[in-house]
N, C-alpha and C positions, 0 to 999 in steps of 0.2 A: 574340644575343636570345630568350628562352623564349616559347613562344604564352601562358602565363601573363602573362608582362612586359609584353609588346606591347600584350596587351588591356587592359591598367595604365595603356597610354600613353594618348596623345589619340588618339581613333579615326580622326580622318583623318589623323595622322602615320603609325598603323600602316598605313593603308589605302595610303599614301605607298608605304612599305617596301614591301609586297607588289606593288604596280604596279610599281616598280622592280626587285625578283628576278624581275616574268614580263618584263619587258622585257630585261634581262640575259641571263635562260634561253633566250627565244623569239629572242629577236636582232629584234624587233619593236620599236621605241618609242612608239608610239602604237594602239591598238585604236579602230573605231569603232564598233561595236554590241558588247551584250554579250547572250549566250544562257546562260540559267541552266538547268539541265535537271532535272527533277522526276524522281520514280520511273518505272524504265523508259523514259527518253526516251534513253539513252545514246546508240542508233546514228542520233538526230535529226544530229548534226552529221555525220554524215557524208553528208547528201545536200544540204549548203549549200556543198561546194566542197573544198578540197585541206586537210588537215592539215600544217600546218608545221613542228608542235613541242606536245609534250602532256610535261606535267608532274604529277607525283607531288602531289596537290593538300596532303595533311599536310606536303609539304617546301617548301612556299609560307608564307612569313610569316603567322600568324593564320587559317592553315587547320586543319582537322582532318580525321582520316582517315574516312571516311562512317560514321556509324553506322546507317544505314537502309537496307534490304532495297532492291536497285534503282537506287541511286547508285553511279556509276562510279567516283568517286573521283578524276579528274584535273581538270586546267586544260587548254585547249586552244587552242591558235594557228591559226585557220582561217582561208585566202585564198578570199573566197566568189567564186563564179562571176562576179561584178559589178566584182571585182577592191577589194572591201571588205575590211578587216581585221576577224574575230570571235573574240574571246575565250569560248569557251564552259565556262563551271562545271560541270563535273559532280560537284560535291562541295559541298553546302550544310548548315549547321545549322539545325536547328529548332527554336524555344523549348522546345519541350518535352524536350529533349537536357539542360536545363539548365546551358549555358553563356553564358547570360544573352542579353540582348536586343543588344549590342555583334557578338558572334559570328555572329549570326542575319542582321544589316547589315553583316559586315565584306566578303561577297563583291561588294554592290552597291557600297559605298562602293570598293573596291578598282578595280571596272569602271571607277566614275568616275574615279579619278585615275588611272587609264591611257588615259585618253582617250576612252571611251565616251562618243554621245551618246543613245545609241539602247539601251535595255532590253526583253526579250524573257525571262518567266517564266513557265516552263512546268510542270503540275505532276502527278501521278500521284492518281489519286483512284477511291476506290471505286464499285460499282453492284450492281445484281440481276440483271443480265441475263447468264446463264450463259455466252453467244457471245462477251460482250467478255474477252477475255483481258488479262493486263499489258502495258500497251504499246499499248492500243488507242484509237484517238483517237476523241476521242466529240464 
């Protein structure tokens, strides 16, 4: 089923299809926490544990290749130092990309369908301080 067809189905069924794909490809039946990476935050996943699987986001049902500079375009399964399973979404769709609200929230719905009970969302933002480079935590 194409992304267009998938986005025309029930959004929760689309999220379940994506979660099932992630489980099959990563070998992880359920994740505990989801981390959505904003622009420039790609390396953050390296700090929370060991990546056990990396998927190209555009191959996961309902996800798209990144259209924004600074997004890594992957979905990773990470085993945290505390033994939890983190689903790290390094690709997300912004509303201004013109793909609609369903595409924007698909990652969060997918994380919930994958078992995540906790969601952490990061973002990149601009500033006037010239000493702050991309990925500088504020």
